[in-house]
GUKEKE-840556 format. One record per residue (C-alpha): x negated, y negated, z. Coordinates in steps of 0.1 Angstrom, whole numbers, plus 5000, padded with zeros to 4 digits. Example, Ala and Ser with C-alpha at 12.3 -4.5 7.8 and 13.67 -1.06 7.14 Angstrom:
2
[[4877; 5045; 5078]];
[[4863; 5011; 5071]];
END
This chain:
559
[[5381; 9472; 2261]];
[[5406; 9443; 2264]];
[[5402; 9406; 2253]];
[[5419; 9377; 2271]];
[[5431; 9350; 2247]];
[[5447; 9317; 2257]];
[[5474; 9300; 2236]];
[[5496; 9269; 2242]];
[[5526; 9294; 2245]];
[[5510; 9317; 2271]];
[[5482; 9343; 2278]];
[[5478; 9373; 2254]];
[[5458; 9406; 2259]];
[[5444; 9424; 2229]];
[[5433; 9460; 2229]];
[[5401; 9467; 2209]];
[[5408; 9498; 2188]];
[[5373; 9504; 2173]];
[[5347; 9494; 2199]];
[[5319; 9505; 2177]];
[[5324; 9475; 2154]];
[[5314; 9452; 2183]];
[[5278; 9462; 2176]];
[[5282; 9447; 2141]];
[[5294; 9412; 2151]];
[[5280; 9396; 2119]];
[[5306; 9415; 2097]];
[[5336; 9407; 2119]];
[[5349; 9380; 2095]];
[[5354; 9407; 2068]];
[[5378; 9425; 2092]];
[[5399; 9395; 2097]];
[[5403; 9383; 2061]];
[[5439; 9397; 2061]];
[[5465; 9405; 2088]];
[[5465; 9443; 2078]];
[[5427; 9447; 2083]];
[[5430; 9427; 2116]];
[[5457; 9451; 2129]];
[[5432; 9479; 2124]];
[[5406; 9462; 2146]];
[[5429; 9448; 2175]];
[[5464; 9454; 2188]];
[[5484; 9433; 2211]];
[[5489; 9449; 2245]];
[[5508; 9422; 2265]];
[[5518; 9386; 2264]];
[[5526; 9363; 2293]];
[[5547; 9333; 2282]];
[[5547; 9300; 2300]];
[[5582; 9291; 2314]];
[[5578; 9253; 2311]];
[[5553; 9226; 2302]];
[[5543; 9221; 2339]];
[[5532; 9257; 2341]];
[[5512; 9254; 2309]];
[[5497; 9221; 2322]];
[[5485; 9236; 2355]];
[[5471; 9267; 2338]];
[[5453; 9246; 2312]];
[[5437; 9223; 2339]];
[[5425; 9253; 2360]];
[[5411; 9270; 2329]];
[[5391; 9237; 2322]];
[[5376; 9241; 2356]];
[[5369; 9278; 2350]];
[[5396; 9289; 2375]];
[[5423; 9315; 2370]];
[[5458; 9304; 2378]];
[[5483; 9323; 2399]];
[[5503; 9335; 2369]];
[[5471; 9347; 2351]];
[[5460; 9367; 2382]];
[[5493; 9386; 2384]];
[[5492; 9393; 2346]];
[[5456; 9407; 2347]];
[[5464; 9429; 2379]];
[[5493; 9444; 2361]];
[[5475; 9453; 2327]];
[[5438; 9455; 2333]];
[[5433; 9483; 2358]];
[[5401; 9502; 2350]];
[[5395; 9483; 2318]];
[[5367; 9460; 2308]];
[[5379; 9424; 2300]];
[[5362; 9402; 2273]];
[[5365; 9364; 2281]];
[[5354; 9333; 2263]];
[[5340; 9315; 2294]];
[[5313; 9331; 2315]];
[[5322; 9310; 2347]];
[[5359; 9322; 2343]];
[[5347; 9358; 2339]];
[[5327; 9355; 2373]];
[[5357; 9341; 2390]];
[[5379; 9369; 2378]];
[[5354; 9395; 2388]];
[[5350; 9381; 2424]];
[[5388; 9377; 2429]];
[[5403; 9407; 2410]];
[[5373; 9430; 2408]];
[[5376; 9434; 2370]];
[[5344; 9438; 2350]];
[[5342; 9409; 2324]];
[[5320; 9406; 2293]];
[[5310; 9375; 2276]];
[[5286; 9377; 2246]];
[[5283; 9368; 2209]];
[[5305; 9398; 2198]];
[[5333; 9386; 2221]];
[[5331; 9351; 2207]];
[[5332; 9363; 2170]];
[[5362; 9385; 2179]];
[[5380; 9355; 2193]];
[[5373; 9335; 2162]];
[[5391; 9363; 2142]];
[[5419; 9364; 2166]];
[[5425; 9326; 2163]];
[[5426; 9328; 2124]];
[[5453; 9356; 2125]];
[[5470; 9347; 2157]];
[[5505; 9342; 2143]];
[[5504; 9375; 2125]];
[[5492; 9395; 2155]];
[[5517; 9380; 2179]];
[[5553; 9387; 2168]];
[[5578; 9359; 2174]];
[[5551; 9331; 2174]];
[[5552; 9311; 2142]];
[[5531; 9283; 2128]];
[[5559; 9259; 2131]];
[[5563; 9267; 2168]];
[[5526; 9267; 2177]];
[[5517; 9233; 2163]];
[[5542; 9213; 2184]];
[[5533; 9233; 2214]];
[[5496; 9226; 2211]];
[[5503; 9189; 2205]];
[[5526; 9185; 2236]];
[[5501; 9204; 2258]];
[[5472; 9182; 2247]];
[[5492; 9150; 2254]];
[[5503; 9161; 2288]];
[[5467; 9174; 2296]];
[[5453; 9139; 2285]];
[[5478; 9121; 2307]];
[[5470; 9143; 2337]];
[[5433; 9139; 2334]];
[[5434; 9102; 2329]];
[[5460; 9098; 2357]];
[[5481; 9075; 2333]];
[[5502; 9049; 2350]];
[[5518; 9018; 2333]];
[[5512; 8998; 2365]];
[[5475; 9005; 2364]];
[[5469; 8991; 2329]];
[[5440; 8967; 2335]];
[[5437; 8957; 2298]];
[[5465; 8932; 2305]];
[[5443; 8914; 2331]];
[[5414; 8914; 2307]];
[[5434; 8897; 2280]];
[[5451; 8873; 2304]];
[[5419; 8861; 2320]];
[[5403; 8856; 2284]];
[[5432; 8836; 2273]];
[[5432; 8816; 2305]];
[[5396; 8805; 2300]];
[[5403; 8797; 2263]];
[[5433; 8775; 2273]];
[[5411; 8756; 2298]];
[[5386; 8747; 2271]];
[[5414; 8737; 2247]];
[[5431; 8716; 2272]];
[[5399; 8699; 2281]];
[[5392; 8691; 2244]];
[[5428; 8679; 2237]];
[[5428; 8657; 2269]];
[[5394; 8640; 2260]];
[[5408; 8634; 2225]];
[[5439; 8617; 2239]];
[[5417; 8594; 2262]];
[[5394; 8585; 2233]];
[[5423; 8578; 2208]];
[[5444; 8558; 2232]];
[[5414; 8541; 2247]];
[[5411; 8518; 2217]];
[[5446; 8504; 2226]];
[[5444; 8505; 2264]];
[[5407; 8512; 2276]];
[[5414; 8503; 2312]];
[[5438; 8531; 2317]];
[[5410; 8558; 2317]];
[[5395; 8544; 2349]];
[[5429; 8539; 2366]];
[[5443; 8574; 2359]];
[[5418; 8601; 2365]];
[[5439; 8633; 2361]];
[[5444; 8644; 2325]];
[[5480; 8656; 2328]];
[[5490; 8624; 2345]];
[[5473; 8604; 2317]];
[[5491; 8623; 2290]];
[[5525; 8617; 2309]];
[[5518; 8580; 2313]];
[[5507; 8576; 2276]];
[[5538; 8594; 2263]];
[[5563; 8573; 2286]];
[[5545; 8540; 2279]];
[[5536; 8540; 2243]];
[[5526; 8504; 2237]];
[[5508; 8488; 2266]];
[[5532; 8458; 2264]];
[[5561; 8481; 2276]];
[[5543; 8490; 2308]];
[[5556; 8460; 2328]];
[[5592; 8469; 2323]];
[[5589; 8508; 2328]];
[[5591; 8528; 2360]];
[[5562; 8552; 2366]];
[[5574; 8565; 2400]];
[[5579; 8601; 2386]];
[[5545; 8602; 2370]];
[[5522; 8581; 2392]];
[[5520; 8569; 2427]];
[[5530; 8533; 2437]];
[[5494; 8520; 2440]];
[[5483; 8534; 2407]];
[[5515; 8521; 2391]];
[[5508; 8485; 2402]];
[[5473; 8486; 2391]];
[[5483; 8500; 2358]];
[[5508; 8471; 2351]];
[[5483; 8444; 2361]];
[[5456; 8459; 2338]];
[[5482; 8462; 2309]];
[[5488; 8424; 2310]];
[[5450; 8415; 2307]];
[[5438; 8444; 2286]];
[[5411; 8439; 2260]];
[[5422; 8468; 2237]];
[[5432; 8464; 2200]];
[[5468; 8464; 2187]];
[[5481; 8496; 2171]];
[[5512; 8502; 2150]];
[[5541; 8525; 2157]];
[[5528; 8553; 2134]];
[[5495; 8557; 2154]];
[[5515; 8557; 2187]];
[[5538; 8585; 2173]];
[[5508; 8607; 2165]];
[[5493; 8600; 2200]];
[[5526; 8610; 2216]];
[[5526; 8643; 2197]];
[[5492; 8651; 2210]];
[[5503; 8643; 2245]];
[[5532; 8668; 2239]];
[[5507; 8695; 2230]];
[[5486; 8688; 2262]];
[[5517; 8690; 2284]];
[[5530; 8722; 2267]];
[[5495; 8739; 2270]];
[[5492; 8729; 2307]];
[[5527; 8743; 2314]];
[[5519; 8776; 2296]];
[[5486; 8778; 2316]];
[[5506; 8776; 2348]];
[[5528; 8805; 2336]];
[[5499; 8825; 2325]];
[[5482; 8819; 2359]];
[[5512; 8832; 2378]];
[[5514; 8863; 2355]];
[[5478; 8870; 2362]];
[[5482; 8867; 2400]];
[[5511; 8890; 2400]];
[[5492; 8916; 2379]];
[[5461; 8913; 2401]];
[[5481; 8918; 2432]];
[[5496; 8949; 2417]];
[[5465; 8965; 2402]];
[[5437; 8954; 2426]];
[[5452; 8940; 2457]];
[[5421; 8945; 2479]];
[[5398; 8928; 2454]];
[[5422; 8899; 2451]];
[[5423; 8895; 2488]];
[[5385; 8894; 2490]];
[[5375; 8872; 2461]];
[[5406; 8857; 2447]];
[[5426; 8863; 2415]];
[[5403; 8845; 2390]];
[[5371; 8859; 2402]];
[[5385; 8895; 2405]];
[[5399; 8892; 2370]];
[[5366; 8880; 2356]];
[[5347; 8908; 2373]];
[[5371; 8934; 2358]];
[[5369; 8919; 2323]];
[[5330; 8918; 2326]];
[[5328; 8954; 2337]];
[[5352; 8965; 2309]];
[[5378; 8981; 2332]];
[[5386; 8987; 2368]];
[[5374; 9022; 2366]];
[[5340; 9012; 2350]];
[[5336; 8986; 2376]];
[[5344; 9010; 2404]];
[[5313; 9031; 2393]];
[[5290; 9001; 2399]];
[[5270; 8997; 2432]];
[[5273; 8967; 2453]];
[[5240; 8952; 2440]];
[[5253; 8952; 2405]];
[[5285; 8936; 2414]];
[[5266; 8909; 2432]];
[[5246; 8897; 2401]];
[[5274; 8905; 2375]];
[[5275; 8877; 2352]];
[[5239; 8866; 2357]];
[[5222; 8893; 2335]];
[[5203; 8868; 2314]];
[[5188; 8851; 2345]];
[[5180; 8885; 2361]];
[[5160; 8900; 2331]];
[[5142; 8867; 2326]];
[[5132; 8867; 2363]];
[[5120; 8903; 2361]];
[[5100; 8896; 2328]];
[[5084; 8864; 2342]];
[[5080; 8880; 2378]];
[[5100; 8852; 2394]];
[[5127; 8853; 2421]];
[[5158; 8873; 2410]];
[[5193; 8856; 2411]];
[[5212; 8860; 2443]];
[[5248; 8858; 2427]];
[[5267; 8858; 2395]];
[[5304; 8855; 2390]];
[[5309; 8862; 2428]];
[[5293; 8827; 2435]];
[[5329; 8811; 2426]];
[[5346; 8831; 2455]];
[[5358; 8810; 2483]];
[[5338; 8827; 2509]];
[[5305; 8819; 2492]];
[[5315; 8784; 2485]];
[[5324; 8777; 2521]];
[[5290; 8791; 2534]];
[[5259; 8769; 2542]];
[[5234; 8766; 2514]];
[[5209; 8788; 2534]];
[[5235; 8815; 2539]];
[[5249; 8817; 2505]];
[[5227; 8846; 2494]];
[[5235; 8867; 2526]];
[[5273; 8860; 2523]];
[[5272; 8869; 2486]];
[[5253; 8902; 2493]];
[[5277; 8912; 2521]];
[[5308; 8901; 2500]];
[[5295; 8922; 2470]];
[[5292; 8953; 2492]];
[[5328; 8950; 2505]];
[[5341; 8941; 2470]];
[[5325; 8973; 2456]];
[[5344; 8993; 2483]];
[[5376; 8973; 2476]];
[[5373; 8980; 2439]];
[[5369; 9018; 2444]];
[[5398; 9018; 2468]];
[[5420; 9000; 2443]];
[[5409; 9022; 2413]];
[[5411; 9057; 2430]];
[[5434; 9055; 2460]];
[[5473; 9061; 2458]];
[[5482; 9035; 2484]];
[[5490; 9000; 2471]];
[[5482; 8976; 2500]];
[[5456; 8949; 2506]];
[[5450; 8957; 2544]];
[[5414; 8967; 2538]];
[[5407; 8936; 2518]];
[[5423; 8912; 2544]];
[[5403; 8930; 2572]];
[[5370; 8927; 2554]];
[[5377; 8891; 2545]];
[[5383; 8882; 2581]];
[[5351; 8899; 2592]];
[[5331; 8882; 2567]];
[[5345; 8849; 2577]];
[[5337; 8855; 2613]];
[[5301; 8864; 2605]];
[[5297; 8833; 2584]];
[[5310; 8810; 2611]];
[[5288; 8826; 2638]];
[[5257; 8821; 2616]];
[[5265; 8784; 2607]];
[[5273; 8774; 2643]];
[[5244; 8754; 2658]];
[[5233; 8760; 2694]];
[[5241; 8735; 2722]];
[[5213; 8713; 2736]];
[[5212; 8735; 2768]];
[[5208; 8766; 2746]];
[[5181; 8750; 2726]];
[[5161; 8742; 2759]];
[[5166; 8778; 2771]];
[[5153; 8792; 2738]];
[[5123; 8768; 2740]];
[[5115; 8779; 2776]];
[[5118; 8815; 2766]];
[[5092; 8810; 2739]];
[[5070; 8792; 2762]];
[[5070; 8820; 2787]];
[[5056; 8844; 2761]];
[[5027; 8819; 2756]];
[[4999; 8825; 2783]];
[[4987; 8792; 2798]];
[[4952; 8790; 2812]];
[[4948; 8791; 2850]];
[[4926; 8770; 2873]];
[[4900; 8798; 2875]];
[[4898; 8799; 2837]];
[[4894; 8761; 2835]];
[[4864; 8761; 2859]];
[[4847; 8790; 2840]];
[[4852; 8771; 2807]];
[[4837; 8739; 2824]];
[[4806; 8759; 2836]];
[[4801; 8773; 2802]];
[[4801; 8739; 2786]];
[[4775; 8726; 2810]];
[[4752; 8755; 2805]];
[[4754; 8752; 2767]];
[[4747; 8715; 2769]];
[[4716; 8721; 2790]];
[[4703; 8748; 2768]];
[[4706; 8725; 2738]];
[[4686; 8698; 2754]];
[[4658; 8723; 2763]];
[[4657; 8735; 2726]];
[[4654; 8700; 2713]];
[[4625; 8691; 2737]];
[[4606; 8722; 2728]];
[[4609; 8715; 2690]];
[[4596; 8679; 2695]];
[[4567; 8691; 2715]];
[[4558; 8716; 2689]];
[[4560; 8692; 2660]];
[[4536; 8667; 2677]];
[[4511; 8694; 2687]];
[[4509; 8682; 2723]];
[[4491; 8708; 2745]];
[[4492; 8688; 2777]];
[[4529; 8680; 2776]];
[[4549; 8702; 2798]];
[[4585; 8703; 2796]];
[[4599; 8699; 2831]];
[[4633; 8715; 2835]];
[[4656; 8693; 2853]];
[[4677; 8709; 2880]];
[[4713; 8718; 2869]];
[[4738; 8694; 2884]];
[[4774; 8701; 2889]];
[[4793; 8680; 2865]];
[[4829; 8676; 2861]];
[[4847; 8689; 2830]];
[[4848; 8663; 2802]];
[[4873; 8659; 2776]];
[[4867; 8666; 2741]];
[[4866; 8629; 2731]];
[[4839; 8621; 2757]];
[[4818; 8651; 2746]];
[[4818; 8639; 2710]];
[[4809; 8603; 2720]];
[[4780; 8616; 2741]];
[[4766; 8638; 2714]];
[[4768; 8611; 2688]];
[[4752; 8584; 2710]];
[[4724; 8604; 2725]];
[[4700; 8599; 2696]];
[[4706; 8561; 2695]];
[[4698; 8559; 2732]];
[[4666; 8578; 2729]];
[[4654; 8556; 2700]];
[[4661; 8524; 2720]];
[[4641; 8538; 2751]];
[[4611; 8546; 2729]];
[[4610; 8511; 2714]];
[[4611; 8495; 2750]];
[[4584; 8517; 2763]];
[[4561; 8509; 2733]];
[[4565; 8472; 2739]];
[[4557; 8476; 2776]];
[[4525; 8498; 2770]];
[[4512; 8472; 2744]];
[[4517; 8443; 2769]];
[[4500; 8463; 2796]];
[[4470; 8472; 2775]];
[[4464; 8436; 2767]];
[[4465; 8426; 2804]];
[[4441; 8454; 2812]];
[[4415; 8443; 2786]];
[[4415; 8409; 2801]];
[[4410; 8422; 2836]];
[[4382; 8445; 2825]];
[[4363; 8417; 2810]];
[[4364; 8399; 2844]];
[[4351; 8430; 2861]];
[[4381; 8439; 2880]];
[[4375; 8474; 2895]];
[[4412; 8480; 2904]];
[[4419; 8487; 2868]];
[[4406; 8522; 2868]];
[[4428; 8531; 2897]];
[[4460; 8518; 2880]];
[[4452; 8537; 2849]];
[[4447; 8570; 2867]];
[[4480; 8564; 2885]];
[[4498; 8558; 2853]];
[[4484; 8589; 2836]];
[[4496; 8610; 2867]];
[[4530; 8595; 2864]];
[[4533; 8602; 2827]];
[[4523; 8638; 2831]];
[[4546; 8645; 2860]];
[[4580; 8629; 2854]];
[[4583; 8620; 2817]];
[[4612; 8639; 2800]];
[[4606; 8628; 2764]];
[[4577; 8645; 2747]];
[[4573; 8618; 2720]];
[[4568; 8590; 2745]];
[[4542; 8609; 2764]];
[[4523; 8617; 2732]];
[[4522; 8580; 2722]];
[[4511; 8569; 2757]];
[[4484; 8595; 2757]];
[[4471; 8584; 2723]];
[[4471; 8547; 2735]];
[[4450; 8555; 2767]];
[[4425; 8573; 2745]];
[[4422; 8541; 2724]];
[[4418; 8520; 2754]];
[[4391; 8541; 2769]];
[[4371; 8540; 2736]];
[[4373; 8502; 2736]];
[[4361; 8500; 2771]];
[[4330; 8521; 2762]];
[[4322; 8498; 2733]];
[[4324; 8468; 2755]];
[[4301; 8483; 2781]];
[[4275; 8490; 2754]];
[[4277; 8453; 2742]];
[[4273; 8440; 2777]];
[[4242; 8463; 2783]];
[[4226; 8450; 2751]];
[[4232; 8414; 2761]];
[[4215; 8419; 2795]];
END
């Protein structure tokens, strides 16, 4: 049995002299306590030395991926014919078995044997000392780490992280210093704060002018425009500020020097950041700009970490607090984070900012991966995606012309089905039928309430009526009850007046009275539409007949 052992200097094959000891793997450490006892267990059969560091690096990287290198395959073919090979990696053993048809073994006994070989390696391999093995292993580890990390001095994104952090701090300090200059010098010349709005121009003007009394004789053409200069000189003459001594003005001028030096250094730092961003992440810079791209990289930790994030994460990067608060309270999640400060999102309409930020984040995620992992250093993809996003944003923000609006309205109206003339006639007929049925129901209810047996509801023939509007129907339904009450009152008055006249005629012996009363009774029974009126007239006729009977009896008694 042979054992394959990898060293920084090359590959070694050891022959196991006593294979019976493999069954007692727990006692292997006793056999490798000394070099003499180790030589009784194993013996070096062959050694393949690496020619240079590049060969050692390629072999080590392939072994990490469990793949045999070309030199290892040649070495095993030459020395492992008909032998069983012990390996420290099961995947490497499977690959050797498939390609070289060599039986490989990987178990606990082989691992204990390799531990013993590592402890006595310099004694078992002649010509390999400890002083040579240590620098070999150190150099190989360094080269391997550089290869795996793809080390390149141009790809160092830590410089960007430090630069953007310093730039933000400089902006805060500049703002604080400038406000201090305005507040300090404002006691002497308060009108200057409204005349000069820019902080750098204000500091330059204060440094040049000193006392406001000197403003009339000074030339501010290099610092301020002509209009602002004229206004400054006029305000200096009539200023309401207090007087200050030379020592105060000296300290104010030193503070102005600090503001100007910080602003100058900030400009230099911004140029440096722009050049580094164009070198390390050109496509991301073309999409979102130098400052936004640098803040995204700083927030992600590195360009490689940012390349692992999806587009949805890039979109809300910087708004984590609002995102988790919205998820906790079940409100709407934020649509953008640091990417909101990109020019494409700022130029979009308020309604389209969410859509543009989502599309921009998706393209930015692709650009970040291309910048982090690709070998080509150009910004063609970023410029192409930026132009595409700008076209989509402009097409969405453009409003349709009046003619186009009319066409869209007509298209919408075509989809809506309008009622035809046949449907209108059918609807009118249904309305008439419903109205007649309601009237019949009302008449029947009134007749049942008054317990009128003789009253017969006469159905009026249905008449063809024109279709009425909704307003007329409402007016008719609301005024129907009032009209009925007025008719009832009128008929009551007429019936009472007629009864009085009939009594007088009956006393005089007029015989025509009976004929009239019969005719009235027939008319009421035939053509009266209102049941309540018929009931009242019927009751009144009965009362009048009783009165007549009483009068007849009285007349007979008199006779």
